[in-house]
VOKE-355386 format. One record per atom (N, C-alpha, C, O): residue number from 1; atom name; x, z, y. Coordinates in steps of 0.001 Angstrom, whole numbers, padded with zeros to 6 digits. Each point is the difference from the previous one (the first is absolute). Last residue first. Layout:
N
SITE  num  atome       xx       zz       yy
SITE  NUM     CA        X        Z        Y
...
//
This chain:
173
SITE  num  atome       xx       zz       yy
SITE  173      N  -043023   009317  -059342
SITE  173     CA  -000767   000626   001029
SITE  173      C  -000678   001118  -000281
SITE  173      O  -000666   000554   000875
SITE  172      N   004251  -001078  -004637
SITE  172     CA  -000928  -000870   000848
SITE  172      C  -000598   000388   001043
SITE  172      O  -000071   001227   000068
SITE  171      N   004872   000063  -002061
SITE  171     CA  -001227   000435   000218
SITE  171      C  -000918  -000681   000610
SITE  171      O   000108  -000160   001216
SITE  170      N   004384  -000726  -004568
SITE  170     CA  -000502  -000423   001232
SITE  170      C  -001342   000680   000010
SITE  170      O  -000717  -000123  -000993
SITE  169      N   006049   000943  -000996
SITE  169     CA  -001348   000200  -000180
SITE  169      C  -000991  -000524   001440
SITE  169      O   000267   000245   001176
SITE  168      N   004438  -000982  -004816
SITE  168     CA  -000472  -000243   001077
SITE  168      C  -001480   000455  -000213
SITE  168      O  -000699  -000194  -000995
SITE  167      N   005604   001219  -001445
SITE  167     CA  -001142  -000134   000020
SITE  167      C  -000690  -000318   001425
SITE  167      O   000521   000494   000999
SITE  166      N   004268  -000153  -004823
SITE  166     CA  -000735  -000449   001439
SITE  166      C  -001560  -000146   000026
SITE  166      O  -000566  -000743  -000801
SITE  165      N   005567   002513  -002116
SITE  165     CA  -001565  -000236   000080
SITE  165      C  -000275  -000356   001388
SITE  165      O   000669   000333   000978
SITE  164      N   003506   000754  -005164
SITE  164     CA  -000477  -000507   001187
SITE  164      C  -001448  -000105   000039
SITE  164      O  -000738  -000152  -000974
SITE  163      N   004480   002903  -002558
SITE  163     CA  -001193  -000802   000473
SITE  163      C  -000008  -000331   001272
SITE  163      O   000660   000741   000728
SITE  162      N   002558   000762  -005012
SITE  162     CA  -000123  -000356   001401
SITE  162      C  -001116  -000726   000130
SITE  162      O  -000284  -001033  -000605
SITE  161      N   002360   004489  -003629
SITE  161     CA  -000840  -001034   000348
SITE  161      C   000160  -000047   001595
SITE  161      O   000255   001050   000590
SITE  160      N   002088   001348  -005396
SITE  160     CA  -000441  -000040   001235
SITE  160      C  -000859  -001296   000563
SITE  160      O  -000224  -000951  -000749
SITE  159      N   002322   004751  -003658
SITE  159     CA  -000696  -001290   000403
SITE  159      C  -000105   000168   001578
SITE  159      O  -000071   001082   000584
SITE  158      N   002643   001463  -005366
SITE  158     CA  -000584  -000124   001284
SITE  158      C  -000568  -001328   000255
SITE  158      O   000066  -000958  -000772
SITE  157      N   001949   004850  -002897
SITE  157     CA  -000514  -001448  -000012
SITE  157      C  -000517   000049   001363
SITE  157      O  -000582   001013   000387
SITE  156      N   003829   001898  -004234
SITE  156     CA  -000468   000035   001438
SITE  156      C  -000715  -001316   000109
SITE  156      O   000340  -000897  -000773
SITE  155      N   000729   004356  -003639
SITE  155     CA   000197  -001173   000554
SITE  155      C  -000559   000143   001775
SITE  155      O  -000637   000914   000525
SITE  154      N   001750   001372  -005985
SITE  154     CA  -000011  -000019   001322
SITE  154      C   000052  -000830   000637
SITE  154      O   000910  -000769  -000314
SITE  153      N  -002223   000050  -004397
SITE  153     CA   001032   000732   000700
SITE  153      C  -000197  -000001   001270
SITE  153      O  -000686  -000923   000440
SITE  152      N  -002632  -000921  -003340
SITE  152     CA   000682   001121  -000873
SITE  152      C   001005   000833   000672
SITE  152      O   000194   001183  -000279
SITE  151      N  -003671  -003554   003534
SITE  151     CA   000486  -000454  -001424
SITE  151      C   000667   001165  -000435
SITE  151      O   000002   001077   000596
SITE  150      N  -002692  -000431   003118
SITE  150     CA   000636  -001585   000517
SITE  150      C   000399  -000454  -001429
SITE  150      O  -000210  -001192  -000223
SITE  149      N  -001119   005714   000449
SITE  149     CA  -001250  -000794   000291
SITE  149      C   000294  -001352   000531
SITE  149      O  -000865  -000711   000512
SITE  148      N   004294   004427  -001523
SITE  148     CA  -000684  -000645  -001042
SITE  148      C  -001038  -000833   000129
SITE  148      O  -000259  -000714  -000969
SITE  147      N   003274   002880   004476
SITE  147     CA   000725   000153  -001387
SITE  147      C  -000688  -000576  -000972
SITE  147      O   000754  -000379  -000897
SITE  146      N  -000946  -001302   006320
SITE  146     CA  -000759   000788  -001095
SITE  146      C   001029   000020  -001346
SITE  146      O   000711  -000938  -000362
SITE  145      N  -001309  -001043   006000
SITE  145     CA   000915   000577  -001171
SITE  145      C  -000634   000802  -000951
SITE  145      O  -000631   000973   000412
SITE  144      N  -000524  -004750   003655
SITE  144     CA  -000546   001226  -000843
SITE  144      C   001054  -000049  -000692
SITE  144      O   000596  -001046  -000251
SITE  143      N  -001750  -001344   005067
SITE  143     CA   000844   000508  -000994
SITE  143      C  -000379   000855  -000761
SITE  143      O  -000539   001000   000473
SITE  142      N  -001141  -004894   003737
SITE  142     CA  -000134   001334  -000833
SITE  142      C   001161  -000020  -001128
SITE  142      O   000610  -001015  -000335
SITE  141      N  -002176  -001314   005497
SITE  141     CA   001183   000221  -000932
SITE  141      C  -000515   001205  -001054
SITE  141      O  -000226   001151   000375
SITE  140      N  -001681  -004910   004050
SITE  140     CA  -000336   000941  -000970
SITE  140      C   001227   000457  -001098
SITE  140      O   000594  -000983  -000443
SITE  139      N  -001749  -001901   005557
SITE  139     CA   000920   000412  -000972
SITE  139      C  -000391   001205  -000781
SITE  139      O  -000069   001090   000569
SITE  138      N  -002674  -004483   003381
SITE  138     CA   000472   001158  -000740
SITE  138      C   000735  -000107  -001162
SITE  138      O  -000363  -000866  -000795
SITE  137      N  -001740  -001673   006000
SITE  137     CA   000707   000087  -001323
SITE  137      C   000207   001146  -000430
SITE  137      O   000216   000910   000801
SITE  136      N  -003583  -003955   002909
SITE  136     CA   000942   001320  -000113
SITE  136      C   000623  -000409  -001651
SITE  136      O  -000358  -000921  -000735
SITE  135      N  -004124  -000231   004876
SITE  135     CA   001075  -000514  -001161
SITE  135      C   001101   001106  -000076
SITE  135      O   000161   000947   000770
SITE  134      N  -005172  -002223   001991
SITE  134     CA   000798   000999  -000891
SITE  134      C   001142  -000400  -000686
SITE  134      O  -000348  -000673  -000970
SITE  133      N  -003608  -000579   005352
SITE  133     CA   001051  -000451  -000851
SITE  133      C   000951   000943  -000682
SITE  133      O   000784   000630   000710
SITE  132      N  -006200  -001500   002098
SITE  132     CA   001325   000968  -000432
SITE  132      C   000610  -000596  -001069
SITE  132      O  -000592  -000459  -000977
SITE  131      N  -003752  -000719   004996
SITE  131     CA   001044  -000423  -000922
SITE  131      C   001255   001179  -000132
SITE  131      O   000608   000605   000883
SITE  130      N  -004721  -000026   001912
SITE  130     CA  -000186  -000901  -000928
SITE  130      C   000738  -000280  -001041
SITE  130      O  -000501  -000106  -001120
SITE  129      N   001565   002606   005132
SITE  129     CA  -001099   000660  -000675
SITE  129      C  -000262  -000796  -001290
SITE  129      O   000063   000651  -001043
SITE  128      N   004531  -002282   002623
SITE  128     CA  -001270   000490   000488
SITE  128      C  -000826   000875  -000773
SITE  128      O   000295   000345  -001144
SITE  127      N   004310  -001404   000386
SITE  127     CA   000013  -000614   001289
SITE  127      C  -001400   000049   000621
SITE  127      O  -000137  -000182   001210
SITE  126      N   002851   002747  -005077
SITE  126     CA  -001369   000003   000322
SITE  126      C   000079  -000854   001607
SITE  126      O   000092   000668   001030
SITE  125      N   003252   000545  -005579
SITE  125     CA   000117  -000354   001355
SITE  125      C  -001518  -000482   000220
SITE  125      O  -000515  -000787  -000795
SITE  124      N   004282   003870  -002886
SITE  124     CA  -001473  -000451   000804
SITE  124      C  -000092  -000366   001118
SITE  124      O   000470   000650   000934
SITE  123      N   003456   000396  -005032
SITE  123     CA  -000531  -000387   001067
SITE  123      C  -001427  -000579   000308
SITE  123      O  -000538  -000990  -000498
SITE  122      N   003966   004114  -003131
SITE  122     CA  -000994  -000685   000260
SITE  122      C  -000349  -000368   001402
SITE  122      O  -000198   000994   000698
SITE  121      N   003746   000645  -005117
SITE  121     CA  -000003  -000279   001428
SITE  121      C  -001528  -000851   000160
SITE  121      O  -000404  -000888  -000750
SITE  120      N   002822   004530  -003281
SITE  120     CA  -001186  -001188   000446
SITE  120      C   000354  -000028   001549
SITE  120      O   000276   000995   000670
SITE  119      N   001885   001280  -005903
SITE  119     CA   000171  -000197   001386
SITE  119      C  -000897  -001092   000779
SITE  119      O  -000079  -001117  -000511
SITE  118      N   000987   004666  -003962
SITE  118     CA  -000940  -000870   000407
SITE  118      C   000385  -000079   001506
SITE  118      O  -000025   000979   000744
SITE  117      N   001547   001224  -005894
SITE  117     CA   000373  -000150   001387
SITE  117      C  -000668  -001039   000772
SITE  117      O   000136  -001089  -000559
SITE  116      N   000368   004686  -004105
SITE  116     CA  -000972  -000808   000624
SITE  116      C   000522  -000152   001449
SITE  116      O   000197   000976   000723
SITE  115      N   001166   001036  -006120
SITE  115     CA   000457   000095   001407
SITE  115      C  -001028  -001396   000525
SITE  115      O  -000330  -000957  -000700
SITE  114      N   001099   004876  -003613
SITE  114     CA  -000688  -001332   000598
SITE  114      C  -000027  -000008   001613
SITE  114      O  -000365   000861   000801
SITE  113      N   002416   001841  -006017
SITE  113     CA  -000297  -000071   001623
SITE  113      C  -000644  -001367  -000041
SITE  113      O  -000133  -000839  -000890
SITE  112      N   001013   004444  -003549
SITE  112     CA  -000665  -001357   000572
SITE  112      C   000397   000147   001689
SITE  112      O  -000072   001104   000538
SITE  111      N   001892   002241  -003850
SITE  111     CA  -000641  -000933  -000790
SITE  111      C  -000585  -001415   000553
SITE  111      O  -000111  -001041  -000648
SITE  110      N   004260   005402   001092
SITE  110     CA  -000830  -001188   000749
SITE  110      C  -000555  -000912  -001061
SITE  110      O   000663  -000674  -000788
SITE  109      N   000820   005808   000213
SITE  109     CA   000328  -001356  -000519
SITE  109      C  -001021  -000915   000937
SITE  109      O  -001212   000181   000119
SITE  108      N   003330   005516   000549
SITE  108     CA  -001059  -001065   000093
SITE  108      C   000468  -001458  -000465
SITE  108      O   001149  -000334   000290
SITE  107      N  -000561   006044  -001397
SITE  107     CA   000855  -001072   000314
SITE  107      C  -001030  -001367   000373
SITE  107      O  -001007  -000114  -000699
SITE  106      N   000486   005365  -000648
SITE  106     CA  -000670  -001124   000805
SITE  106      C   000666  -001079   000845
SITE  106      O  -000085  -000228   001207
SITE  105      N   002043   003029  -004462
SITE  105     CA  -000179   000610   001184
SITE  105      C  -000358  -001036   001024
SITE  105      O   000610  -000503   000944
SITE  104      N  -001340  -000252  -005503
SITE  104     CA   001471  -000351   000592
SITE  104      C   000098   000522   001626
SITE  104      O   000385  -000738   000907
SITE  103      N  -004250   001141  -003649
SITE  103     CA   001033   000730  -000895
SITE  103      C   001210  -000461   000316
SITE  103      O   000991   000315  -000659
SITE  102      N  -004787  -002122   002734
SITE  102     CA  -000112   001250   000198
SITE  102      C   001182   000573  -000720
SITE  102      O   000513   000944   000600
SITE  101      N  -001116  -005844   001451
SITE  101     CA   000502   000664  -001134
SITE  101      C   000058   001519   000049
SITE  101      O   001033   000478   000467
SITE  100      N  -003691  -004654   002473
SITE  100     CA   000840   001181   000091
SITE  100      C   000137   000810  -001432
SITE  100      O  -000973   000560  -000505
SITE   99      N  -000409  -005648   002287
SITE   99     CA  -000358   000888  -000935
SITE   99      C   001308   000947   000161
SITE   99      O   001179  -000325  -000140
SITE   98      N  -003342  -003289   004122
SITE   98     CA   000956   000665  -000860
SITE   98      C  -000304   000728  -001152
SITE   98      O  -001150   000423   000120
SITE   97      N   000300  -004311   004076
SITE   97     CA  -000642   000554  -001136
SITE   97      C   001027   000577  -000906
SITE   97      O   000885  -000664  -000538
SITE   96      N  -002072  -001645   005869
SITE   96     CA   001133   000511  -001035
SITE   96      C  -000657   000815  -001016
SITE   96      O  -000856   000814   000347
SITE   95      N  -000021  -004633   004094
SITE   95     CA  -000268   000904  -000845
SITE   95      C   000682   000108  -001095
SITE   95      O   000559  -000936  -000571
SITE   94      N  -001025  -001296   005800
SITE   94     CA   000882   000249  -001154
SITE   94      C  -000683   001126  -000859
SITE   94      O  -000386   001022   000566
SITE   93      N  -000659  -004678   003967
SITE   93     CA  -000299   000845  -000801
SITE   93      C   000996   000246  -001181
SITE   93      O   000648  -000960  -000416
SITE   92      N  -001049  -001144   005833
SITE   92     CA   000600   000018  -001371
SITE   92      C  -000426   001031  -000649
SITE   92      O  -000010   001069   000610
SITE   91      N  -001078  -004647   003864
SITE   91     CA  -000461   000963  -000794
SITE   91      C   000893   000093  -001186
SITE   91      O   000349  -001025  -000586
SITE   90      N  -000918  -001380   005834
SITE   90     CA   000787  -000067  -001198
SITE   90      C  -000430   001338  -000658
SITE   90      O  -000146   000988   000720
SITE   89      N  -001520  -004538   003486
SITE   89     CA   000031   001253  -000763
SITE   89      C   000700  -000202  -001200
SITE   89      O   000082  -001075  -000595
SITE   88      N  -001332  -001278   005652
SITE   88     CA   000658   000136  -000855
SITE   88      C   000223   001300  -000885
SITE   88      O   000457   001035   000485
SITE   87      N  -003453  -004436   003683
SITE   87     CA  -000118   001102  -000813
SITE   87      C   001147  -000201  -001377
SITE   87      O  -000104  -000988  -000727
SITE   86      N  -002043  -001151   005974
SITE   86     CA   000934  -000288  -001169
SITE   86      C   000395   001439  -000594
SITE   86      O   000450   000907   000701
SITE   85      N  -004018  -003901   002708
SITE   85     CA   000141   001344  -000658
SITE   85      C   001032  -000177  -001157
SITE   85      O  -000218  -000727  -000969
SITE   84      N  -002603  -001616   005655
SITE   84     CA   001054  -000069  -001141
SITE   84      C   000442   001006  -000446
SITE   84      O   000329   000861   000815
SITE   83      N  -003229  -001295   002820
SITE   83     CA  -000580  -000926  -000671
SITE   83      C   000828  -000223  -001183
SITE   83      O  -000401  -000815  -000831
SITE   82      N   000776   003862   004698
SITE   82     CA  -000682   000561  -001241
SITE   82      C  -000772  -001133  -000772
SITE   82      O  -001103   000158  -000524
SITE   81      N   004219  -000155   004655
SITE   81     CA  -001214  -000404  -000035
SITE   81      C  -000907   000268  -001173
SITE   81      O  -001137  -000470  -000029
SITE   80      N   005318   002152   000023
SITE   80     CA  -000546   000455   001193
SITE   80      C  -001325  -000743   000390
SITE   80      O  -000849   000609   000650
SITE   79      N   002668  -000380  -005820
SITE   79     CA   000418  -000528   001246
SITE   79      C  -000691   000680   001079
SITE   79      O  -000954   000708  -000322
SITE   78      N   002321   001763  -003982
SITE   78     CA  -001155  -000562   000457
SITE   78      C   000422  -000788   001334
SITE   78      O   000664   000600   000846
SITE   77      N   001816   001601  -005566
SITE   77     CA   000094  -000267   001463
SITE   77      C  -001082  -000792   000482
SITE   77      O  -000200  -001024  -000653
SITE   76      N   002120   004675  -003551
SITE   76     CA  -000772  -001219   000315
SITE   76      C   000341  -000083   001593
SITE   76      O   000550   000848   000702
SITE   75      N   000593   001762  -005991
SITE   75     CA   000022   000091   001394
SITE   75      C  -000623  -001336   000617
SITE   75      O  -000358  -000918  -000739
SITE   74      N   001656   004622  -003843
SITE   74     CA  -000797  -001417   000519
SITE   74      C   000135   000174   001622
SITE   74      O   000108   001050   000634
SITE   73      N   001588   001312  -005988
SITE   73     CA   000438  -000263   001438
SITE   73      C  -001091  -001153   000287
SITE   73      O  -000410  -000873  -000765
SITE   72      N   001145   004602  -003441
SITE   72     CA  -000216  -001342   000639
SITE   72      C   000238   000155   001357
SITE   72      O   000260   001056   000576
SITE   71      N   000357   001638  -005779
SITE   71     CA   000454  -000263   001479
SITE   71      C  -000706  -001137   000385
SITE   71      O  -000263  -000868  -000832
SITE   70      N   000008   004483  -003693
SITE   70     CA  -000271  -001274   000521
SITE   70      C   000492   000253   001710
SITE   70      O   000047   001070   000606
SITE   69      N   000034   001246  -006024
SITE   69     CA   000442  -000171   001183
SITE   69      C  -000238  -001260   000791
SITE   69      O   000273  -001098  -000485
SITE   68      N  -000869   004518  -004237
SITE   68     CA  -000579  -001198   000863
SITE   68      C   000336   000425   001451
SITE   68      O  -000219   001062   000584
SITE   67      N   001270   001020  -006032
SITE   67     CA   000190  -000071   001211
SITE   67      C  -000467  -001291   000677
SITE   67      O   000118  -001067  -000604
SITE   66      N  -000735   004447  -004313
SITE   66     CA   000099  -001126   000637
SITE   66      C   000340   000029   001743
SITE   66      O  -000255   001057   000577
SITE   65      N   000276   001315  -005975
SITE   65     CA   000288   000363   001422
SITE   65      C   000084  -001489   000496
SITE   65      O   000697  -000873  -000519
SITE   64      N  -001989   003114  -004704
SITE   64     CA  -000053  -001005   001131
SITE   64      C   000319   000860   001301
SITE   64      O  -000251   001188   000199
SITE   63      N   001975   000783  -004947
SITE   63     CA  -001040  -000182   000520
SITE   63      C  -000033  -001025   001228
SITE   63      O   001125  -000199   000456
SITE   62      N   001014   002060  -005705
SITE   62     CA   000158  -000655   001111
SITE   62      C  -001280   000172   000884
SITE   62      O  -001059   000280  -000561
SITE   61      N   001714   001273  -003911
SITE   61     CA   001225   000306   000860
SITE   61      C   000157  -000570   001312
SITE   61      O   000946   000289   000733
SITE   60      N  -005476   000979  -003955
SITE   60     CA   000722  -000683   000613
SITE   60      C   001147   000346   000597
SITE   60      O  -000063   000976   000747
SITE   59      N  -003477   001217  -003090
SITE   59     CA   001003  -000311  -000671
SITE   59      C   001276  -000941   000594
SITE   59      O   001130  -000132  -000468
SITE   58      N  -005012   003981   002345
SITE   58     CA   000189  -001296  -000402
SITE   58      C   001357  -000102  -000476
SITE   58      O   000922   000757   000302
SITE   57      N  -003183   003260   001104
SITE   57     CA  -000018  -000274  -001005
SITE   57      C   000355  -001795  -000313
SITE   57      O  -000213  -000491  -001108
SITE   56      N   000024   002247   005463
SITE   56     CA   000790   001081  -000747
SITE   56      C   000364  -000301  -001365
SITE   56      O   001157   000088  -000411
SITE   55      N  -002562  -004226   003624
SITE   55     CA  -000728   001171  -000271
SITE   55      C   000884   000933  -001111
SITE   55      O   000507  -000511  -000999
SITE   54      N   001721  -003237   004570
SITE   54     CA  -000851   000371  -001477
SITE   54      C  -000475   001246   000252
SITE   54      O   000381   000838   000817
SITE   53      N   000184  -003479   003726
SITE   53     CA   001120   000955  -000835
SITE   53      C  -000994  -000036  -001289
SITE   53      O  -001220  -000112   000125
SITE   52      N   001611  -003397   004443
SITE   52     CA  -000895   000778  -001136
SITE   52      C   000640   000774  -000972
SITE   52      O   000965  -000545  -000536
SITE   51      N  -000194  -001800   005900
SITE   51     CA   000680   000598  -001274
SITE   51      C  -001178   000569  -000752
SITE   51      O  -000835   000735   000526
SITE   50      N   001466  -004072   003855
SITE   50     CA  -000531   000618  -000747
SITE   50      C   000672   000425  -001080
SITE   50      O   000882  -000722  -000465
SITE   49      N  -000235  -000982   005957
SITE   49     CA   000628   000315  -001451
SITE   49      C  -001042   000686  -000765
SITE   49      O  -000601   000905   000579
SITE   48      N   001229  -004327   004287
SITE   48     CA  -000775   001008  -001089
SITE   48      C   000585  -000004  -001058
SITE   48      O   000506  -000983  -000540
SITE   47      N  -000010  -000806   005988
SITE   47     CA   000656   000131  -001185
SITE   47      C  -000985   001017  -000890
SITE   47      O  -000636   000942   000472
SITE   46      N   000924  -004662   004023
SITE   46     CA  -001171   000754  -000860
SITE   46      C   001205   000379  -001290
SITE   46      O   000702  -000845  -000556
SITE   45      N  -001092  -001497   006146
SITE   45     CA   000731   000259  -001330
SITE   45      C  -000950   001092  -000657
SITE   45      O  -000882   000706   000487
SITE   44      N   001414  -004377   004179
SITE   44     CA  -000816   000795  -000808
SITE   44      C   000798   000291  -001205
SITE   44      O   000863  -000787  -000390
SITE   43      N  -000786  -001700   005832
SITE   43     CA   000829   000480  -001297
SITE   43      C  -000811   001044  -000863
SITE   43      O  -000554   000934   000580
SITE   42      N  -000050  -004675   004057
SITE   42     CA  -000429   001284  -000723
SITE   42      C   000717   000019  -001458
SITE   42      O   000154  -001026  -000664
SITE   41      N  -000274  -001372   006277
SITE   41     CA   000427   000103  -001301
SITE   41      C  -000361   001204  -000987
SITE   41      O  -000028   001144   000453
SITE   40      N  -001378  -004742   004055
SITE   40     CA  -000204   001156  -000451
SITE   40      C   000882  -000113  -001281
SITE   40      O   000130  -001084  -000568
SITE   39      N  -001507  -001460   005660
SITE   39     CA   000886   000073  -001153
SITE   39      C  -000384   001395  -000640
SITE   39      O  -000407   000946   000674
SITE   38      N  -001972  -002651   003205
SITE   38     CA   000235  -001199  -000854
SITE   38      C   000968   000096  -001283
SITE   38      O   000144  -000877  -000851
SITE   37      N  -001190   004360   004335
SITE   37     CA  -001354  -000345  -000560
SITE   37      C   000329  -001279  -000867
SITE   37      O  -000817  -000200  -000898
SITE   36      N   004969   003435   001309
SITE   36     CA  -000771  -000802   001076
SITE   36      C  -001385  -000280  -000723
SITE   36      O  -000122   000296  -001189
SITE   35      N   003111   002309  -001097
SITE   35     CA   000683   000053   001282
SITE   35      C  -000728  -000643   001029
SITE   35      O   000135   000336   001177
SITE   34      N  -001274   002083  -005911
SITE   34     CA  -000464  -001055   000686
SITE   34      C   000672  -000016   001333
SITE   34      O  -000446   000821   000802
SITE   33      N   000895   001321  -006127
SITE   33     CA   000570  -000050   001397
SITE   33      C  -000484  -001164   000747
SITE   33      O   000271  -001119  -000435
SITE   32      N  -001031   004795  -004388
SITE   32     CA  -000173  -001543   000713
SITE   32      C   000493   000437   001713
SITE   32      O   000012   001047   000647
SITE   31      N  -000231   001160  -006360
SITE   31     CA   000813   000074   001360
SITE   31      C  -000335  -001424   000636
SITE   31      O   000206  -001091  -000532
SITE   30      N  -001136   004378  -004213
SITE   30     CA  -000468  -001041   000959
SITE   30      C   000381   000019   001407
SITE   30      O  -000263   000971   000709
SITE   29      N   000538   001318  -006163
SITE   29     CA   000727  -000206   001330
SITE   29      C  -000733  -001528   000718
SITE   29      O  -000211  -001115  -000478
SITE   28      N  -000542   005094  -004298
SITE   28     CA  -000350  -001516   000888
SITE   28      C   000831   000011   001302
SITE   28      O   000336   001124   000373
SITE   27      N  -000035   001810  -005576
SITE   27     CA  -000168  -000220   001082
SITE   27      C  -000125  -001249   000886
SITE   27      O   000442  -001062  -000441
SITE   26      N   000026   004665  -004349
SITE   26     CA  -000184  -001411   000464
SITE   26      C   000099   000440   001591
SITE   26      O   000129   001154   000411
SITE   25      N  -000505   000956  -005877
SITE   25     CA   000619   000011   001246
SITE   25      C  -000028  -001205   000708
SITE   25      O   000086  -001066  -000609
SITE   24      N  -002251   004024  -004170
SITE   24     CA   000353  -001151   001067
SITE   24      C   000453   000371   001033
SITE   24      O  -000186   001148   000403
SITE   23      N  -000664   000654  -005655
SITE   23     CA   000563   000153   001240
SITE   23      C  -000034  -001191   000786
SITE   23      O   000466  -001034  -000477
SITE   22      N  -002729   003534  -004435
SITE   22     CA   000660  -001173   000805
SITE   22      C   000350   000572   001340
SITE   22      O  -000345   001125   000358
SITE   21      N  -001672   000566  -005799
SITE   21     CA   000736   000220   001695
SITE   21      C   000341  -001202   000514
SITE   21      O   000367  -000914  -000739
SITE   20      N  -004038   000169  -003216
SITE   20     CA   001176   000671   000162
SITE   20      C   000532   000202   001530
SITE   20      O  -000443  -000632   000959
SITE   19      N  -004358   000997  -004060
SITE   19     CA   000593  -000895   001226
SITE   19      C   001525   000246   000234
SITE   19      O   000169   001173   000334
SITE   18      N  -004636  -000994  -004644
SITE   18     CA   001264   000472   000791
SITE   18      C   000474  -000798   001202
SITE   18      O  -000173  -001212   000134
SITE   17      N  -004291   002586  -003705
SITE   17     CA   000454  -000908   001176
SITE   17      C   001520   000809   000652
SITE   17      O   000182   001107   000507
SITE   16      N  -003011   000076  -004528
SITE   16     CA   000926  -001030  -000188
SITE   16      C   000413  -000889   001004
SITE   16      O   000561  -001089  -000118
SITE   15      N  -002733   005365  -000836
SITE   15     CA  -000942  -000945   000460
SITE   15      C   000346  -001553  -000086
SITE   15      O  -000727  -000988   000103
SITE   14      N   003224   005908  -000579
SITE   14     CA  -000951  -000569  -001401
SITE   14      C  -000980  -001269   000499
SITE   14      O  -000852  -000335  -000823
SITE   13      N   004157   002347   003968
SITE   13     CA  -001476   001038  -000161
SITE   13      C  -000468  -000799  -001307
SITE   13      O  -001221  -000136  -000081
SITE   12      N   005590  -001605   001963
SITE   12     CA  -000056   001099  -000948
SITE   12      C  -001347   000777  -000113
SITE   12      O  -000044   000986  -000735
SITE   11      N   001533  -003409   005395
SITE   11     CA  -000228  -000409  -001377
SITE   11      C   000302   001116  -000594
SITE   11      O   000352   001019   000593
SITE   10      N   001445  -002798   004285
SITE   10     CA  -000965   000681  -000571
SITE   10      C  -000156  -000359  -001487
SITE   10      O   000584  -001004  -000409
SITE    9      N   003065   000554   005185
SITE    9     CA  -000801  -000560  -001202
SITE    9      C  -000993   000796  -000384
SITE    9      O  -000259   000923   000772
SITE    8      N   002713  -000419   003436
SITE    8     CA   000469   000611  -001215
SITE    8      C  -000260  -000545  -001438
SITE    8      O   000616   000367  -001000
SITE    7      N  -000120  -003101   005894
SITE    7     CA  -001310   000603  -000792
SITE    7      C   001135   000602  -001056
SITE    7      O   001020  -000572  -000384
SITE    6      N  -000478  -001763   005745
SITE    6     CA   000375   000354  -001547
SITE    6      C  -001023   000747  -000644
SITE    6      O  -000962   000518   000567
SITE    5      N   002889  -003353   004244
SITE    5     CA  -001056   000160  -000672
SITE    5      C   000497   000626  -001373
SITE    5      O   001047  -000409  -000502
SITE    4      N   000867  -000750   005825
SITE    4     CA   000062   000515  -001328
SITE    4      C  -000895   000610  -000493
SITE    4      O  -000472   001027   000487
SITE    3      N   002277  -004096   004036
SITE    3     CA  -001006   000756  -000582
SITE    3      C   000395   000266  -001203
SITE    3      O   000896  -000764  -000360
SITE    2      N  -000117  -001290   005649
SITE    2     CA   000636   000242  -001151
SITE    2      C  -001149   000865  -000959
SITE    2      O  -000972   000592   000469
SITE    1      N   001540  -003979   004289
SITE    1     CA  -000810   000830  -000669
SITE    1      C   000686   000348  -001402
SITE    1      O   000521  -000964  -000562
//
């Protein structure tokens, strides 16, 4: 699915209400493949772009432009006896923030970016209707670049974590 949305803006009627012109573009992608009852693969993607232009009376020499993209993958296997399920997923997001310099032939200057990646594996074992065991691991990574919000100079900061988890569930009679 792809889309475009825009507004020519409005204002100047003396009410004090103004809205700037903007343009949005984007698209979504979803693909799935299930070759057998026990196995599946899925891919997703998304892109979005938003640009807000200055009002004609504006003294600003720049206007904002942002892009966001995301991609993901997940897949799994279910045992033939349907007692064990193993799933893997990976997801990545990236955000870009720019100033567009209107008096420099719309030259762009990158102000901020943010990236996030997460990978997870989950194993579920259900030996009977009364017992279920879930275990897995997850890795997360985040990176941010900013020209001013992380200090007086442009800087990049990152962080990551690794998590493990185990859960048991017992359903009484």
